[in-house]
Structure formats: C-alpha cells, structure tokens
C-alpha positions in Angstrom: -28.5 -45.2 2.4 -29.3 -42.0 4.2 -27.1 -38.9 3.9 -27.0 -36.5 6.8 -25.8 -33.0 6.5 -23.3 -33.0 9.4 -20.6 -30.5 8.5 -18.7 -30.5 11.7 -15.5 -31.8 10.0 -15.5 -29.1 7.3 -16.4 -26.4 9.8 -13.7 -27.5 12.2 -11.1 -27.7 9.4 -12.0 -24.3 8.1 -11.9 -22.7 11.6 -8.6 -24.3 12.4 -7.1 -23.1 9.2 -8.3 -19.5 9.7 -7.1 -19.4 13.3 -3.7 -20.8 12.2 -3.3 -18.2 9.5 -4.4 -15.4 11.8 -1.9 -16.5 14.5 1.0 -16.7 12.0 0.5 -13.3 10.3 2.5 -10.5 11.7 1.3 -7.0 12.4 3.4 -5.6 9.5 1.6 -7.9 7.1 -1.8 -6.5 8.3 -0.5 -3.0 7.6 0.9 -3.9 4.2 -2.4 -5.6 3.3 -4.5 -2.5 4.4 -2.2 -0.2 2.4 -2.3 -2.4 -0.7 -6.1 -2.7 -0.4 -6.4 1.1 -0.2 -4.1 1.7 -3.2 -6.1 -0.9 -5.2 -9.4 0.7 -4.3 -8.2 4.2 -5.3 -6.7 2.9 -8.6 -9.9 1.0 -9.4 -12.1 4.0 -8.6 -9.8 6.2 -10.7 -9.8 3.9 -13.7 -13.6 3.5 -13.5 -14.1 7.2 -13.2 -11.8 7.9 -16.2 -13.4 5.3 -18.4 -16.8 6.6 -17.5 -15.8 10.1 -18.5 -14.2 9.0 -21.7 -17.2 7.0 -22.8 -19.8 9.5 -21.7 -19.2 11.8 -24.6 -20.0 9.1 -27.2 
C-alpha cells in the first residue's frame, strides 16, 4: 500500500478554522489582545531583569 503526502484536507480545515475565527473576533478583542500582550511582555522583561540583577551579585 502506498501512502501519499496529500495534505489538502488538513490545510483546508486549518485555513477554514483560521478564517472563521478572524471573522468572528471583534475589533475590541484585537485591542484587548494587543494590550494584554504588551503588559505581559513588560512584566516578563521586568521579572527577567530583576532576577538577573538579583543573581548577578552571587
């Protein structure tokens, strides 16, 4: 039995899911996601910086 690597079904399913999600997300959700990502990045950077400064002296 020969197996071919035809991924059209999985690519079509993934593309359809992504397009459906994009179509159903409101603009306020995009803004909320951007703000939360920025806050998370700042907190992550701050925690990494603080831990680096605390462990540098040892």
